[in-house]
TINUKE-429217 format. One record per residue: residue number from 1; x, y, z of N, C-alpha, C in turn. Coordinates in steps of 0.2 Angstrom, whole numbers, plus 5000, padded with zeros to 4 digits. Layout:
N
NUM,X,Y,Z,X,Y,Z,X,Y,Z
...
***
This chain:
302
1,4540,5342,4829,4537,5338,4834,4531,5334,4832
2,4530,5328,4833,4525,5324,4830,4518,5326,4831
3,4517,5328,4838,4510,5330,4840,4509,5337,4836
4,4513,5341,4835,4512,5348,4832,4510,5346,4824
5,4514,5341,4822,4512,5339,4815,4505,5336,4814
6,4503,5333,4819,4496,5330,4819,4491,5336,4820
7,4492,5340,4825,4488,5346,4826,4487,5350,4819
8,4493,5351,4816,4493,5355,4810,4489,5352,4804
9,4489,5346,4804,4485,5342,4799,4478,5342,4801
10,4476,5342,4808,4469,5343,4810,4466,5350,4808
11,4471,5355,4809,4468,5361,4808,4468,5362,4800
12,4472,5360,4796,4472,5360,4789,4465,5357,4786
13,4464,5351,4789,4458,5348,4786,4451,5350,4790
14,4452,5353,4796,4447,5355,4800,4443,5349,4802
15,4447,5344,4804,4444,5337,4806,4448,5333,4811
16,4446,5333,4817,4449,5330,4823,4447,5322,4823
17,4447,5319,4817,4445,5312,4817,4451,5308,4815
18,4452,5302,4818,4456,5297,4816,4452,5291,4814
19,4453,5288,4808,4449,5282,4806,4453,5276,4808
20,4449,5272,4812,4452,5266,4814,4451,5260,4809
21,4457,5258,4807,4457,5253,4801,4458,5246,4805
22,4452,5244,4809,4452,5238,4813,4448,5233,4809
23,4451,5230,4804,4447,5227,4798,4447,5220,4799
24,4441,5217,4801,4440,5210,4801,4437,5208,4794
25,4439,5202,4792,4437,5199,4786,4429,5199,4786
26,4426,5198,4791,4419,5198,4792,4416,5205,4790
27,4419,5210,4790,4417,5217,4788,4416,5218,4781
28,4420,5214,4777,4420,5215,4770,4413,5214,4766
29,4412,5217,4761,4406,5215,4757,4406,5208,4755
30,4401,5205,4753,4400,5198,4752,4405,5196,4746
31,4405,5201,4741,4408,5199,4735,4416,5199,4736
32,4418,5202,4741,4425,5202,4742,4427,5195,4746
33,4422,5192,4750,4423,5186,4754,4422,5180,4750
34,4419,5180,4744,4417,5174,4741,4423,5170,4738
35,4423,5164,4740,4428,5159,4738,4434,5159,4742
36,4435,5164,4747,4441,5164,4751,4440,5159,4757
37,4446,5155,4757,4446,5149,4762,4452,5149,4766
38,4457,5153,4765,4463,5153,4768,4465,5160,4771
39,4470,5160,4776,4472,5166,4779,4475,5170,4774
40,4479,5167,4769,4482,5172,4763,4476,5175,4760
41,4471,5172,4758,4465,5175,4754,4462,5180,4758
42,4461,5179,4765,4458,5184,4769,4462,5190,4770
43,4469,5189,4771,4473,5195,4772,4473,5199,4765
44,4474,5196,4759,4474,5199,4753,4467,5203,4752
45,4462,5200,4754,4455,5204,4753,4455,5210,4758
46,4457,5209,4764,4457,5214,4769,4462,5220,4767
47,4468,5218,4764,4472,5223,4762,4469,5227,4756
48,4466,5224,4751,4462,5227,4746,4457,5232,4749
49,4453,5230,4753,4448,5234,4756,4451,5240,4760
50,4456,5239,4764,4460,5244,4767,4462,5250,4762
51,4465,5248,4757,4468,5252,4752,4462,5257,4749
52,4457,5254,4748,4451,5258,4745,4448,5262,4750
53,4448,5260,4756,4446,5265,4761,4450,5271,4762
54,4457,5269,4762,4462,5275,4763,4462,5279,4757
55,4461,5276,4751,4460,5281,4745,4454,5285,4746
56,4449,5283,4749,4443,5287,4749,4443,5292,4754
57,4447,5292,4759,4447,5297,4765,4454,5301,4766
58,4459,5299,4762,4465,5302,4764,4466,5309,4763
59,4461,5312,4759,4462,5320,4758,4457,5323,4763
60,4453,5320,4767,4449,5323,4772,4450,5321,4779
61,4454,5316,4780,4455,5313,4787,4463,5313,4788
62,4465,5316,4794,4472,5317,4795,4476,5311,4797
63,4472,5306,4799,4476,5300,4803,4472,5294,4803
64,4476,5288,4803,4473,5282,4803,4476,5278,4810
65,4472,5274,4813,4474,5270,4818,4473,5263,4816
66,4478,5259,4816,4478,5252,4814,4478,5248,4820
67,4473,5244,4822,4473,5240,4827,4476,5233,4826
68,4481,5231,4829,4485,5225,4826,4482,5219,4828
69,4477,5218,4833,4474,5212,4834,4470,5209,4828
70,4467,5214,4824,4463,5212,4819,4467,5209,4813
71,4474,5209,4814,4478,5207,4809,4482,5200,4811
72,4483,5201,4818,4487,5195,4821,4482,5188,4820
73,4476,5189,4820,4472,5183,4820,4472,5179,4814
74,4475,5183,4809,4476,5179,4802,4483,5177,4801
75,4487,5177,4807,4493,5174,4807,4498,5178,4803
76,4503,5175,4800,4509,5179,4797,4506,5183,4791
77,4501,5180,4787,4498,5183,4782,4494,5190,4784
78,4491,5189,4790,4488,5195,4793,4493,5200,4794
79,4499,5198,4797,4504,5203,4799,4507,5207,4793
80,4507,5203,4787,4509,5206,4781,4504,5211,4779
81,4498,5210,4779,4493,5215,4778,4493,5221,4782
82,4494,5220,4789,4495,5225,4793,4501,5230,4791
83,4507,5227,4790,4513,5231,4788,4511,5235,4781
84,4508,5231,4777,4507,5235,4770,4501,5240,4771
85,4497,5239,4776,4492,5245,4777,4495,5251,4780
86,4499,5250,4785,4503,5255,4788,4507,5259,4783
87,4511,5255,4779,4515,5258,4773,4511,5262,4768
88,4505,5259,4767,4501,5262,4761,4498,5269,4764
89,4495,5269,4770,4492,5275,4773,4498,5281,4774
90,4503,5279,4776,4509,5284,4776,4511,5287,4770
91,4511,5282,4765,4512,5285,4758,4507,5289,4755
92,4501,5289,4758,4495,5293,4755,4495,5300,4760
93,4500,5301,4764,4501,5307,4767,4497,5307,4774
94,4495,5301,4776,4491,5301,4783,4496,5299,4788
95,4495,5302,4794,4499,5300,4800,4496,5293,4802
96,4500,5289,4805,4498,5282,4807,4500,5281,4814
97,4494,5279,4817,4495,5276,4824,4494,5268,4824
98,4499,5265,4827,4498,5258,4828,4495,5257,4835
99,4489,5254,4835,4486,5252,4841,4487,5245,4843
100,4493,5245,4847,4495,5238,4850,4495,5237,4857
101,4494,5243,4861,4494,5243,4868,4500,5239,4871
102,4506,5240,4868,4512,5236,4871,4514,5239,4878
103,4516,5234,4881,4519,5235,4888,4523,5229,4890
104,4528,5230,4893,4532,5225,4897,4537,5228,4901
105,4542,5224,4903,4547,5227,4907,4554,5227,4904
106,4558,5232,4905,4565,5232,4903,4567,5230,4896
107,4570,5224,4895,4573,5223,4888,4567,5221,4884
108,4561,5218,4886,4556,5216,4882,4552,5223,4879
109,4551,5228,4884,4548,5234,4882,4553,5237,4876
110,4559,5237,4877,4564,5239,4872,4563,5236,4865
111,4562,5230,4865,4560,5226,4859,4554,5229,4856
112,4549,5229,4860,4542,5232,4857,4543,5239,4854
113,4547,5243,4858,4548,5250,4856,4552,5250,4849
114,4557,5246,4848,4561,5245,4842,4556,5243,4836
115,4552,5239,4838,4547,5236,4832,4543,5242,4829
116,4540,5246,4833,4535,5251,4831,4537,5258,4831
117,4542,5260,4834,4545,5267,4834,4552,5268,4832
118,4556,5262,4834,4563,5263,4833,4566,5259,4827
119,4572,5257,4828,4576,5253,4823,4579,5247,4826
120,4580,5242,4822,4583,5236,4824,4589,5234,4820
121,4595,5233,4823,4601,5232,4820,4602,5225,4818
122,4604,5224,4811,4606,5218,4809,4612,5218,4804
123,4617,5215,4806,4623,5215,4801,4626,5222,4800
124,4626,5226,4805,4629,5232,4805,4624,5238,4802
125,4618,5236,4800,4613,5240,4797,4607,5241,4802
126,4604,5246,4801,4597,5247,4805,4591,5247,4801
127,4586,5244,4803,4580,5243,4799,4574,5245,4804
128,4569,5247,4800,4562,5248,4804,4558,5243,4802
129,4554,5240,4807,4550,5234,4806,4543,5237,4804
130,4539,5240,4809,4533,5243,4807,4532,5250,4809
131,4535,5254,4805,4537,5261,4806,4530,5265,4807
132,4529,5267,4813,4523,5271,4814,4524,5278,4817
133,4520,5283,4817,4521,5289,4820,4519,5289,4827
134,4514,5285,4829,4512,5284,4836,4511,5277,4838
135,4512,5275,4844,4510,5269,4846,4506,5269,4853
136,4501,5265,4854,4497,5265,4860,4501,5260,4865
137,4502,5262,4871,4505,5258,4876,4501,5258,4882
138,4503,5253,4886,4500,5252,4893,4505,5254,4898
139,4503,5259,4902,4508,5261,4907,4507,5258,4914
140,4502,5253,4914,4500,5251,4921,4505,5246,4924
141,4511,5245,4921,4516,5241,4924,4521,5246,4927
142,4520,5253,4926,4525,5258,4929,4530,5260,4924
143,4534,5265,4927,4539,5268,4922,4544,5264,4919
144,4546,5259,4922,4551,5255,4918,4549,5252,4912
145,4542,5251,4911,4539,5248,4905,4538,5254,4900
146,4539,5260,4902,4538,5266,4897,4544,5269,4895
147,4549,5269,4899,4555,5272,4897,4558,5270,4890
148,4558,5264,4888,4561,5262,4882,4557,5265,4876
149,4550,5266,4877,4546,5270,4872,4548,5277,4871
150,4549,5280,4877,4551,5287,4877,4558,5288,4874
151,4562,5283,4875,4569,5284,4872,4569,5284,4864
152,4565,5279,4861,4565,5279,4854,4560,5285,4851
153,4555,5287,4855,4551,5292,4853,4555,5298,4852
154,4560,5300,4857,4564,5306,4857,4569,5305,4851
155,4572,5299,4850,4577,5298,4845,4574,5299,4838
156,4568,5297,4837,4566,5297,4830,4559,5301,4829
157,4558,5306,4834,4552,5310,4833,4546,5307,4832
158,4545,5302,4836,4538,5298,4837,4534,5301,4843
159,4528,5297,4844,4524,5299,4849,4521,5292,4852
160,4518,5293,4858,4515,5287,4861,4508,5290,4864
161,4503,5285,4865,4497,5287,4868,4497,5281,4874
162,4496,5284,4880,4496,5279,4886,4489,5278,4888
163,4487,5272,4890,4481,5271,4892,4480,5274,4899
164,4475,5278,4900,4473,5282,4906,4466,5280,4908
165,4461,5282,4904,4454,5280,4906,4451,5277,4900
166,4451,5271,4900,4449,5267,4893,4441,5267,4893
167,4439,5266,4887,4432,5267,4885,4427,5261,4887
168,4430,5255,4889,4426,5249,4890,4422,5250,4897
169,4417,5246,4897,4412,5247,4903,4415,5245,4909
170,4420,5240,4909,4422,5238,4916,4429,5241,4918
171,4431,5247,4914,4437,5250,4916,4437,5253,4923
172,4431,5254,4926,4431,5257,4932,4433,5252,4938
173,4432,5246,4936,4434,5240,4941,4441,5242,4944
174,4446,5244,4940,4452,5246,4942,4454,5254,4942
175,4452,5257,4936,4454,5263,4935,4451,5269,4940
176,4445,5267,4942,4441,5272,4946,4442,5271,4954
177,4446,5266,4956,4448,5265,4963,4451,5271,4966
178,4449,5272,4972,4452,5278,4976,4459,5276,4979
179,4464,5280,4979,4470,5279,4982,4469,5283,4989
180,4474,5282,4993,4474,5285,5000,4474,5293,5000
181,4477,5296,4995,4477,5303,4994,4470,5306,4991
182,4465,5301,4990,4459,5304,4987,4458,5304,4980
183,4464,5303,4976,4464,5303,4969,4462,5296,4967
184,4459,5295,4961,4458,5289,4958,4464,5286,4954
185,4464,5280,4953,4470,5277,4949,4471,5280,4942
186,4465,5282,4939,4466,5285,4932,4469,5292,4933
187,4467,5295,4938,4470,5302,4939,4478,5301,4940
188,4480,5297,4944,4487,5296,4946,4491,5294,4939
189,4488,5289,4935,4491,5288,4929,4491,5294,4925
190,4486,5298,4925,4486,5304,4921,4492,5309,4923
191,4494,5309,4930,4499,5313,4932,4506,5310,4930
192,4506,5304,4929,4512,5301,4927,4513,5302,4919
193,4508,5302,4916,4508,5304,4908,4511,5311,4908
194,4508,5316,4911,4510,5323,4911,4518,5323,4913
195,4520,5320,4917,4527,5320,4919,4531,5317,4914
196,4529,5311,4911,4533,5308,4905,4534,5312,4899
197,4529,5317,4898,4529,5321,4892,4532,5328,4893
198,4534,5330,4899,4536,5337,4901,4542,5339,4896
199,4546,5335,4894,4552,5337,4890,4550,5337,4882
200,4544,5335,4880,4542,5335,4873,4536,5339,4871
201,4536,5345,4875,4530,5349,4873,4531,5354,4867
202,4527,5353,4862,4528,5357,4856,4525,5364,4856
203,4524,5367,4851,4522,5374,4850,4515,5376,4852
204,4511,5370,4851,4504,5371,4853,4502,5370,4860
205,4508,5368,4864,4507,5367,4871,4505,5359,4873
206,4506,5355,4868,4504,5348,4870,4511,5344,4868
207,4512,5338,4873,4518,5334,4872,4517,5329,4867
208,4522,5325,4866,4522,5319,4862,4520,5313,4865
209,4519,5314,4872,4516,5308,4876,4509,5309,4877
210,4504,5306,4873,4497,5307,4874,4494,5302,4879
211,4487,5303,4879,4483,5299,4884,4477,5296,4880
212,4476,5290,4881,4469,5287,4879,4464,5288,4884
213,4459,5292,4882,4454,5294,4886,4447,5293,4883
214,4443,5288,4885,4437,5286,4882,4431,5291,4882
215,4428,5292,4876,4422,5296,4875,4416,5294,4879
216,4416,5288,4882,4411,5285,4885,4411,5286,4893
217,4416,5290,4895,4416,5292,4902,4417,5300,4902
218,4412,5304,4901,4414,5311,4900,4415,5314,4907
219,4413,5312,4912,4414,5315,4919,4422,5314,4921
220,4424,5308,4919,4431,5307,4921,4436,5311,4916
221,4433,5311,4909,4437,5315,4904,4438,5322,4906
222,4432,5325,4909,4433,5332,4911,4438,5333,4916
223,4438,5329,4921,4443,5329,4926,4450,5329,4923
224,4451,5324,4919,4458,5323,4916,4460,5329,4912
225,4455,5332,4908,4457,5338,4904,4460,5343,4908
226,4456,5344,4914,4459,5349,4919,4465,5348,4922
227,4467,5341,4923,4473,5340,4927,4479,5338,4922
228,4477,5338,4915,4482,5336,4911,4482,5341,4905
229,4484,5347,4907,4484,5353,4902,4489,5352,4896
230,4494,5348,4896,4499,5347,4891,4499,5341,4887
231,4493,5337,4889,4493,5330,4886,4487,5330,4880
232,4489,5328,4875,4485,5327,4869,4481,5320,4870
233,4474,5320,4869,4470,5314,4870,4469,5310,4864
234,4469,5304,4864,4466,5299,4859,4460,5297,4862
235,4454,5298,4858,4448,5297,4861,4444,5292,4858
236,4444,5286,4860,4440,5280,4857,4433,5281,4860
237,4428,5277,4857,4422,5276,4860,4416,5279,4857
238,4418,5284,4852,4413,5287,4848,4409,5282,4843
239,4403,5283,4843,4399,5280,4838,4397,5273,4840
240,4400,5267,4838,4397,5261,4839,4398,5259,4847
241,4402,5262,4850,4403,5260,4858,4398,5265,4862
242,4395,5270,4859,4390,5273,4862,4392,5281,4864
243,4398,5282,4863,4400,5289,4864,4398,5294,4859
244,4395,5300,4861,4393,5305,4857,4398,5311,4856
245,4397,5315,4851,4401,5321,4851,4400,5326,4857
246,4394,5326,4859,4393,5330,4865,4396,5328,4871
247,4396,5321,4872,4400,5318,4877,4407,5320,4877
248,4410,5320,4872,4418,5320,4871,4420,5327,4871
249,4416,5332,4870,4419,5339,4869,4423,5341,4875
250,4421,5338,4881,4425,5340,4887,4433,5338,4887
251,4434,5334,4882,4441,5332,4881,4445,5337,4877
252,4442,5342,4875,4446,5347,4871,4446,5354,4875
253,4452,5357,4874,4453,5364,4877,4449,5369,4874
254,4449,5375,4877,4446,5381,4875,4448,5383,4868
255,4454,5381,4866,4456,5383,4859,4453,5378,4854
256,4449,5373,4856,4446,5368,4852,4451,5363,4850
257,4457,5363,4853,4462,5358,4852,4463,5353,4858
258,4467,5348,4857,4469,5344,4863,4467,5337,4862
259,4464,5335,4856,4462,5328,4855,4460,5326,4848
260,4460,5319,4847,4458,5317,4841,4453,5311,4842
261,4448,5310,4839,4442,5305,4840,4443,5300,4835
262,4442,5294,4838,4443,5288,4834,4436,5285,4832
263,4435,5283,4826,4429,5279,4824,4432,5273,4820
264,4430,5267,4821,4432,5261,4817,4426,5258,4813
265,4422,5254,4817,4416,5251,4813,4412,5256,4810
266,4411,5262,4813,4406,5267,4810,4409,5269,4803
267,4415,5269,4802,4418,5270,4795,4418,5264,4791
268,4421,5259,4793,4423,5253,4789,4416,5250,4787
269,4411,5250,4791,4405,5246,4790,4399,5251,4788
270,4401,5257,4787,4396,5262,4785,4391,5260,4779
271,4394,5256,4775,4390,5254,4769,4384,5250,4771
272,4384,5247,4777,4379,5243,4779,4373,5247,4783
273,4374,5254,4784,4369,5258,4787,4364,5260,4782
274,4358,5261,4784,4353,5263,4779,4354,5269,4776
275,4357,5274,4780,4358,5281,4777,4363,5281,4771
276,4367,5276,4771,4372,5276,4766,4370,5270,4761
277,4364,5268,4761,4362,5263,4756,4364,5265,4749
278,4366,5260,4745,4367,5261,4738,4374,5263,4736
279,4378,5266,4741,4385,5268,4740,4390,5262,4741
280,4395,5262,4737,4401,5258,4738,4403,5258,4745
281,4407,5253,4748,4409,5253,4754,4414,5259,4755
282,4418,5261,4750,4423,5266,4751,4420,5273,4751
283,4414,5274,4746,4411,5280,4746,4407,5281,4753
284,4404,5276,4755,4400,5276,4762,4405,5278,4767
285,4411,5275,4767,4416,5277,4772,4418,5285,4772
286,4419,5287,4766,4420,5294,4765,4414,5298,4768
287,4408,5297,4766,4402,5300,4768,4402,5300,4776
288,4403,5294,4779,4403,5294,4786,4408,5298,4789
289,4414,5299,4786,4419,5303,4789,4417,5310,4789
290,4414,5312,4783,4412,5319,4783,4406,5321,4788
291,4402,5316,4789,4397,5317,4794,4400,5317,4801
292,4404,5313,4802,4408,5313,4809,4411,5320,4810
293,4415,5322,4805,4418,5329,4805,4414,5334,4807
294,4408,5334,4804,4403,5340,4805,4400,5339,4812
295,4399,5333,4814,4396,5332,4821,4401,5334,4826
296,4407,5332,4825,4412,5334,4830,4413,5342,4830
297,4414,5345,4825,4415,5352,4825,4409,5356,4828
298,4403,5353,4826,4397,5356,4829,4398,5356,4837
299,4400,5351,4840,4400,5350,4847,4406,5354,4850
300,4412,5353,4847,4418,5356,4850,4418,5363,4850
301,4415,5366,4844,4415,5373,4843,4408,5377,4846
302,4404,5373,4849,4398,5376,4852,4399,5380,4858
***
């Protein structure tokens, strides 16, 4: 089961970190941007940057999360860089999450599910488009927008992470509203995620249907951890968004498992930080990952 595989890699590396490969052309060192004036040039430079980052961290970080929006903005060439980044990270032994937050109803959700988790038939043969281990999805359209993802997840041994309590400041405008039964909207979404995952619980007690729970909302995260004992958390918000290791430790169970923490800019742009001055961007990224690992383990194991 894919969540078991992720947990085992986390345990092997003693590192509950997922590196966000959310690469804007603007994040690249000046020498990699010089003379680039087209989408093709930008996409090629981003891909080169990504490969060096992955090479620098693949032996110490279990997983990458590739945010598709950072590639879509460079058009078809950007999507080529996205596909090659996913393939390259997988080839280096890393688990791959596509962060696309896909959601729709019925047949459209089925198409999204085929693109990232499943297979598409052409001329009697089946092909994978952007083959990922996990996909982020938006469950706020209800269960008919989730079922196609569950179907392909089960067929091909994949996983999903459903938005439950997101890390952005305005998430409470909707997610914290109280329902008639006294529960919040995010709690009710959490109960749906637990239900959707009940048939895919692995040997560590967590299902292949995970939840996105932001590090920037520790009180809500603590409630969700208690109410979602079989759900593995993808935890954004650490670092650049203001979440700390001490904030997010409530996302983990007593066994020290139950979540993986994302950092994107803190890794990709580490070379711009004073404490990593003088290092190449890929060496700075590696150093930032080691520092993050130590910080997370200190808090989680305290």
